TORMI-447773 format. One record per atom (N, C-alpha, C, O): residue number from 0; residue in three letters; atom name; x negated, y, z negated. Coordinates in nm, 3 decimals. Example, Ala and Ser with C-alpha at 12.3 -4.5 7.8 and 13.67 -1.06 7.14 Angstrom:
<recs>
     n   res   atom         u         v         w
     0   Ala      N    -1.319    -0.569    -0.780
     0   Ala     CA    -1.230    -0.450    -0.780
     0   Ala      C    -1.320    -0.330    -0.780
     0   Ala      O    -1.424    -0.332    -0.846
     1   Ser      N    -1.285    -0.225    -0.708
     1   Ser     CA    -1.367    -0.106    -0.714
     1   Ser      C    -1.290     0.003    -0.787
     1   Ser      O    -1.341     0.114    -0.804
</recs>
This chain:
<recs>
     n   res   atom         u         v         w
     0   Glu      N    -0.330     0.238    -1.202
     0   Glu     CA    -0.318     0.101    -1.197
     0   Glu      C    -0.464     0.041    -1.121
     0   Glu      O    -0.470     0.082    -1.005
     1   Val      N    -0.555    -0.027    -1.150
     1   Val     CA    -0.674    -0.064    -1.084
     1   Val      C    -0.644    -0.213    -1.071
     1   Val      O    -0.604    -0.293    -1.156
     2   Ile      N    -0.680    -0.234    -0.910
     2   Ile     CA    -0.639    -0.368    -0.887
     2   Ile      C    -0.766    -0.420    -0.835
     2   Ile      O    -0.838    -0.361    -0.755
     3   Lys      N    -0.788    -0.545    -0.892
     3   Lys     CA    -0.919    -0.628    -0.817
     3   Lys      C    -0.918    -0.724    -0.738
     3   Lys      O    -0.869    -0.832    -0.772
     4   His      N    -0.976    -0.705    -0.608
     4   His     CA    -0.928    -0.787    -0.522
     4   His      C    -1.069    -0.856    -0.432
     4   His      O    -1.175    -0.794    -0.421
     5   Thr      N    -1.048    -0.982    -0.377
     5   Thr     CA    -1.180    -1.031    -0.325
     5   Thr      C    -1.145    -1.067    -0.179
     5   Thr      O    -1.038    -1.117    -0.145
     6   Leu      N    -1.257    -1.033    -0.092
     6   Leu     CA    -1.221    -1.048     0.040
     6   Leu      C    -1.354    -1.084     0.099
     6   Leu      O    -1.454    -1.015     0.078
     7   Arg      N    -1.357    -1.199     0.178
     7   Arg     CA    -1.461    -1.254     0.230
     7   Arg      C    -1.572    -1.144     0.277
     7   Arg      O    -1.679    -1.109     0.228
     8   Gly      N    -1.497    -1.104     0.400
     8   Gly     CA    -1.571    -0.970     0.468
     8   Gly      C    -1.627    -0.876     0.378
     8   Gly      O    -1.744    -0.850     0.405
     9   Phe      N    -1.586    -0.825     0.292
     9   Phe     CA    -1.626    -0.718     0.193
     9   Phe      C    -1.734    -0.789     0.107
     9   Phe      O    -1.828    -0.724     0.062
    10   Arg      N    -1.721    -0.919     0.083
    10   Arg     CA    -1.827    -1.002    -0.032
    10   Arg      C    -1.984    -0.994     0.083
    10   Arg      O    -2.099    -0.974     0.046
    11   Glu      N    -1.935    -1.017     0.224
    11   Glu     CA    -2.036    -1.042     0.294
    11   Glu      C    -2.117    -0.909     0.337
    11   Glu      O    -2.239    -0.894     0.327
    12   Lys      N    -2.031    -0.823     0.382
    12   Lys     CA    -2.108    -0.687     0.389
    12   Lys      C    -2.161    -0.602     0.291
    12   Lys      O    -2.247    -0.522     0.328
    13   Thr      N    -2.123    -0.603     0.166
    13   Thr     CA    -2.162    -0.526     0.037
    13   Thr      C    -2.244    -0.612    -0.049
    13   Thr      O    -2.334    -0.556    -0.113
    14   Gly      N    -2.229    -0.742    -0.062
    14   Gly     CA    -2.297    -0.802    -0.159
    14   Gly      C    -2.205    -0.811    -0.289
    14   Gly      O    -2.228    -0.880    -0.388
    15   Lys      N    -2.098    -0.728    -0.269
    15   Lys     CA    -2.047    -0.723    -0.431
    15   Lys      C    -1.924    -0.831    -0.427
    15   Lys      O    -1.855    -0.847    -0.326
    16   Pro      N    -1.908    -0.895    -0.538
    16   Pro     CA    -1.791    -0.997    -0.540
    16   Pro      C    -1.670    -0.936    -0.550
    16   Pro      O    -1.580    -1.014    -0.516
    17   Ile      N    -1.627    -0.821    -0.584
    17   Ile     CA    -1.501    -0.800    -0.608
    17   Ile      C    -1.476    -0.654    -0.570
    17   Ile      O    -1.562    -0.571    -0.599
    18   Met      N    -1.345    -0.608    -0.496
    18   Met     CA    -1.331    -0.491    -0.455
    18   Met      C    -1.214    -0.401    -0.539
    18   Met      O    -1.094    -0.426    -0.536
    19   Tyr      N    -1.275    -0.290    -0.616
    19   Tyr     CA    -1.152    -0.216    -0.728
    19   Tyr      C    -1.078    -0.152    -0.633
    19   Tyr      O    -1.146    -0.121    -0.535
    20   Ile      N    -0.972    -0.123    -0.626
    20   Ile     CA    -0.876    -0.053    -0.561
    20   Ile      C    -0.773     0.058    -0.673
    20   Ile      O    -0.686     0.012    -0.748
    21   Thr      N    -0.800     0.180    -0.664
    21   Thr     CA    -0.702     0.222    -0.770
    21   Thr      C    -0.584     0.256    -0.692
    21   Thr      O    -0.590     0.303    -0.578
    22   Gly      N    -0.452     0.226    -0.772
    22   Gly     CA    -0.331     0.247    -0.686
    22   Gly      C    -0.210     0.307    -0.760
    22   Gly      O    -0.262     0.355    -0.861
    23   Asn      N    -0.127     0.322    -0.763
    23   Asn     CA    -0.009     0.409    -0.817
    23   Asn      C     0.137     0.311    -0.777
    23   Asn      O     0.163     0.252    -0.673
    24   Ser      N     0.192     0.317    -0.866
    24   Ser     CA     0.365     0.244    -0.837
    24   Ser      C     0.438     0.360    -0.907
    24   Ser      O     0.397     0.438    -0.993
    25   Gly      N     0.559     0.351    -0.846
    25   Gly     CA     0.670     0.422    -0.898
    25   Gly      C     0.801     0.392    -0.858
    25   Gly      O     0.796     0.292    -0.787
    26   Ile      N     0.903     0.430    -0.870
    26   Ile     CA     1.040     0.442    -0.832
    26   Ile      C     1.067     0.552    -0.766
    26   Ile      O     1.068     0.659    -0.828
    27   Phe      N     1.094     0.550    -0.640
    27   Phe     CA     1.142     0.687    -0.569
    27   Phe      C     1.278     0.665    -0.527
    27   Phe      O     1.327     0.554    -0.505
    28   Arg      N     1.335     0.773    -0.517
    28   Arg     CA     1.483     0.785    -0.416
    28   Arg      C     1.475     0.855    -0.308
    28   Arg      O     1.482     0.978    -0.318
    29   Leu      N     1.460     0.797    -0.186
    29   Leu     CA     1.448     0.871    -0.064
    29   Leu      C     1.605     0.866     0.005
    29   Leu      O     1.693     0.780     0.004
    30   Lys      N     1.596     1.001     0.065
    30   Lys     CA     1.715     1.020     0.140
    30   Lys      C     1.670     1.114     0.258
    30   Lys      O     1.596     1.211     0.242
    31   Gly      N     1.729     1.069     0.389
    31   Gly     CA     1.690     1.124     0.529
    31   Gly      C     1.785     1.048     0.631
    31   Gly      O     1.885     0.979     0.615
    32   His      N     1.722     1.084     0.731
    32   His     CA     1.786     1.048     0.862
    32   His      C     1.729     0.883     0.873
    32   His      O     1.611     0.851     0.859
    33   Pro      N     1.830     0.802     0.897
    33   Pro     CA     1.793     0.660     0.909
    33   Pro      C     1.659     0.612     0.998
    33   Pro      O     1.595     0.510     0.973
    34   Glu      N     1.635     0.687     1.084
    34   Glu     CA     1.519     0.654     1.150
    34   Glu      C     1.388     0.682     1.090
    34   Glu      O     1.288     0.611     1.098
    35   Asp      N     1.401     0.801     1.022
    35   Asp     CA     1.294     0.847     0.939
    35   Asp      C     1.251     0.744     0.836
    35   Asp      O     1.134     0.709     0.817
    36   Leu      N     1.345     0.704     0.779
    36   Leu     CA     1.355     0.614     0.645
    36   Leu      C     1.316     0.467     0.713
    36   Leu      O     1.245     0.392     0.648
    37   Gln      N     1.353     0.435     0.817
    37   Gln     CA     1.301     0.290     0.875
    37   Gln      C     1.141     0.308     0.920
    37   Gln      O     1.064     0.213     0.915
    38   Thr      N     1.106     0.423     0.957
    38   Thr     CA     0.962     0.467     0.983
    38   Thr      C     0.881     0.424     0.868
    38   Thr      O     0.785     0.347     0.873
    39   Ile      N     0.937     0.492     0.744
    39   Ile     CA     0.865     0.515     0.639
    39   Ile      C     0.846     0.338     0.561
    39   Ile      O     0.753     0.292     0.494
    40   Tyr      N     0.954     0.287     0.600
    40   Tyr     CA     0.961     0.160     0.550
    40   Tyr      C     0.836     0.061     0.619
    40   Tyr      O     0.758    -0.014     0.561
    41   Gln      N     0.847     0.084     0.743
    41   Gln     CA     0.760     0.013     0.851
    41   Gln      C     0.619     0.042     0.832
    41   Gln      O     0.532    -0.044     0.849
    42   Ile      N     0.591     0.178     0.794
    42   Ile     CA     0.428     0.213     0.789
    42   Ile      C     0.371     0.249     0.654
    42   Ile      O     0.250     0.261     0.630
    43   Gly      N     0.471     0.267     0.568
    43   Gly     CA     0.455     0.282     0.421
    43   Gly      C     0.425     0.414     0.389
    43   Gly      O     0.406     0.501     0.474
    44   Leu      N     0.420     0.435     0.238
    44   Leu     CA     0.369     0.558     0.203
    44   Leu      C     0.233     0.567     0.153
    44   Leu      O     0.176     0.462     0.124
    45   Gly      N     0.161     0.705     0.135
    45   Gly     CA     0.052     0.716     0.128
    45   Gly      C    -0.088     0.696     0.172
    45   Gly      O    -0.078     0.658     0.289
    46   Asn      N    -0.199     0.702     0.145
    46   Asn     CA    -0.330     0.680     0.184
    46   Asn      C    -0.331     0.535     0.249
    46   Asn      O    -0.273     0.433     0.210
    47   Arg      N    -0.409     0.553     0.354
    47   Arg     CA    -0.462     0.408     0.412
    47   Arg      C    -0.360     0.313     0.432
    47   Arg      O    -0.372     0.198     0.389
    48   Thr      N    -0.262     0.350     0.490
    48   Thr     CA    -0.144     0.254     0.536
    48   Thr      C    -0.177     0.194     0.635
    48   Thr      O    -0.137     0.078     0.620
    49   Gly      N    -0.230     0.205     0.732
    49   Gly     CA    -0.289     0.147     0.830
    49   Gly      C    -0.393    -0.003     0.777
    49   Gly      O    -0.411    -0.109     0.837
    50   Gln      N    -0.437     0.035     0.669
    50   Gln     CA    -0.531    -0.083     0.607
    50   Gln      C    -0.432    -0.150     0.511
    50   Gln      O    -0.485    -0.185     0.406
    51   Gly      N    -0.300    -0.177     0.523
    51   Gly     CA    -0.221    -0.231     0.464
    51   Gly      C    -0.144    -0.182     0.292
    51   Gly      O    -0.064    -0.241     0.220
    52   Phe      N    -0.207    -0.061     0.279
    52   Phe     CA    -0.170     0.005     0.143
    52   Phe      C    -0.041     0.096     0.186
    52   Phe      O    -0.015     0.138     0.298
    53   Gly      N     0.013     0.109     0.097
    53   Gly     CA     0.164     0.213     0.084
    53   Gly      C     0.275     0.109     0.099
    53   Gly      O     0.382     0.152     0.143
    54   Met      N     0.268    -0.010     0.071
    54   Met     CA     0.371    -0.092     0.060
    54   Met      C     0.526    -0.020     0.007
    54   Met      O     0.536     0.050    -0.094
    55   Val      N     0.620    -0.050     0.083
    55   Val     CA     0.751     0.009     0.014
    55   Val      C     0.837    -0.107     0.004
    55   Val      O     0.845    -0.180     0.102
    56   Glu      N     0.908    -0.136    -0.109
    56   Glu     CA     1.015    -0.225    -0.157
    56   Glu      C     1.119    -0.165    -0.167
    56   Glu      O     1.115    -0.067    -0.241
    57   Val      N     1.256    -0.200    -0.096
    57   Val     CA     1.366    -0.139    -0.078
    57   Val      C     1.456    -0.258    -0.200
    57   Val      O     1.452    -0.381    -0.193
    58   Phe      N     1.526    -0.183    -0.298
    58   Phe     CA     1.617    -0.261    -0.369
    58   Phe      C     1.729    -0.151    -0.409
    58   Phe      O     1.725    -0.029    -0.396
    59   Gly      N     1.824    -0.228    -0.458
    59   Gly     CA     1.949    -0.117    -0.503
    59   Gly      C     2.027    -0.102    -0.368
    59   Gly      O     2.009    -0.183    -0.277
    60   Gly      N     2.126     0.017    -0.355
    60   Gly     CA     2.166     0.030    -0.256
    60   Gly      C     2.277     0.143    -0.307
    60   Gly      O     2.354     0.195    -0.226
</recs>
């Protein structure tokens, strides 16, 4: 999935109006120690989690 996103800082730095980001989405069933699962929820999964990517949504139960 390709996401088009615009950020003022990106536009000012690069001169490009839109940033294209390639992302993936899916449904995963995770099992593990509650503290590990909490860490995954807090920091996300995948690359660039420190930049806000890798969001995890919890549903079901």
